[in-house]
C-alpha positions, 0 to 999 in steps of 0.5 A, spaced: 486 471 537 481 476 538 480 483 536 480 485 544 486 481 545 490 484 539 488 491 542 491 490 548 498 489 545 499 497 546 501 494 553 506 489 550 513 489 554 519 492 551 522 486 548 515 485 544 516 492 541 519 493 534 525 498 532 523 505 530 526 503 523 520 498 522 515 501 526 516 509 526 508 511 527 508 513 535 505 508 539 500 513 541 497 514 534 497 506 533 493 505 539 488 511 537 488 508 530 486 501 532 481 504 538 477 507 532 478 502 527 471 502 524 472 509 523 478 507 519 475 502 515 469 507 513 474 512 511 478 507 507 471 505 504 470 512 502 477 513 499 475 506 495 469 509 492 472 515 490 478 511 487 474 507 483 470 513 480 477 516 478 479 510 474 472 509 471 474 512 464 480 507 464 476 501 465 472 503 458 479 504 455 482 497 458 481 490 456 476 487 461 481 481 462 486 486 465 481 490 469 484 487 476 490 491 475 487 497 473 485 501 480 491 500 484 490 505 489 482 503 490 484 496 491 489 497 496 484 501 500 479 496 500 484 491 502 486 495 508 478 496 510 477 489 509 483 487 513 482 491 519 474 489 519 476 482 519 481 483 525 475 487 529 471 481 528 476 476 530 478 473 524 484 476 521 486 474 515 494 474 514 494 474 506 489 480 506 493 484 511 499 482 507 496 485 501 493 491 505 500 492 507 504 492 500 498 496 497 498 501 502 506 502 502 507 501 494 501 506 492 502 510 498 509 512 496 508 511 488 503 516 487 506 522 491 513 520 487 509 520 481 506 527 482 513 530 484 516 527 478 511 530 473 509 536 477 510 541 471 505 536 467 500 535 473 499 543 473 492 542 470 490 539 476 487 543 481 491 545 487 486 542 492 486 535 488 493 535 487 494 536 495 489 531 496 492 526 492 499 527 495 497 527 502 492 522 502 496 517 499 502 518 504 497 517 509 496 510 506 503 509 508 502 511 515 496 506 516 500 500 513 505 501 518 500 500 523 498 493 521 504 489 524 499 490 530 494 486 528 498 480 524 505 476 524 506 477 517 507 469 516 512 468 510 506 465 506 502 471 506 507 475 504 509 471 498 501 472 496 502 479 496 509 479 493 506 475 487 500 479 486 504 486 486 510 483 482 504 481 477 502 488 477 509 490 475 510 485 470 503 487 467 504 494 467 511 496 465 514 490 462 510 484 459 504 487 454 500 481 456 494 484 452 496 490 448 500 495 450 502 496 458 496 499 461 500 503 467 496 508 470 495 514 465 501 519 466 501 526 463 506 525 458 508 520 453 511 514 455 518 515 451 518 522 454 525 524 456 526 525 463 532 525 468 538 521 468 536 519 460 530 515 462 524 515 459 517 517 463 515 509 463 522 507 466 522 513 471 515 511 474 517 503 473 523 504 477 519 507 483 514 502 483 519 496 483 523 500 489 517 500 493 515 493 492 522 491 494 521 496 500 514 493 502 517 486 501 523 487 506 519 491 511 514 485 511 519 480 512 523 484 517 517 485 521 516 477 521 523 476 523 523 481 529 516 478 531 519 471 531 526 473 535 521 476 540 517 470 541 523 466 542 526 471 547 520 470 551 519 462 551 
């Protein structure tokens, strides 16, 4: 299906629309984002460049074999830029769109969650940087929730994204494949006591596990609703 055909999706019949629980972004905002898709691509590429710069120090401290798992947020914004660009060129790639959806939901929620969980310890960040990181990552969630307009989230594509993000969880928090778990640097010791008697590593791991499961649920629920809509129209 071509980009122009997909864009006309904002004229879809009511029985094609997803419920607000799965598509909470107003249709007007969805249409705006799709209409200015190349601008969205450019913004995400700029965010990707900033993210790789932000993680540059960690690359030097991490074994090269683990580099693919280091720049979480930059890879998520790169995936969504490429996914939207592929759609605009009439070559939407379901696996790439699914990776973009997972990445932008997971990292878009995990970063603000981490900034709030360790708010006192992030006092070293300039307030402008703190708010930039907080709100720009929440914006990643918003753009992820528009991707249902360009993809049907086939199960095999969702499986690709789920496997990648579960591998990210395993490498970051549970199995030290090479050396210690190399999760994103946090401003306290990993074993520092947090709320509910959890340590710092456990707190951020619990958050990311939750958000990966949320992305998996949303992607599959969107797939189910789209299939139900297609059957009702046949």
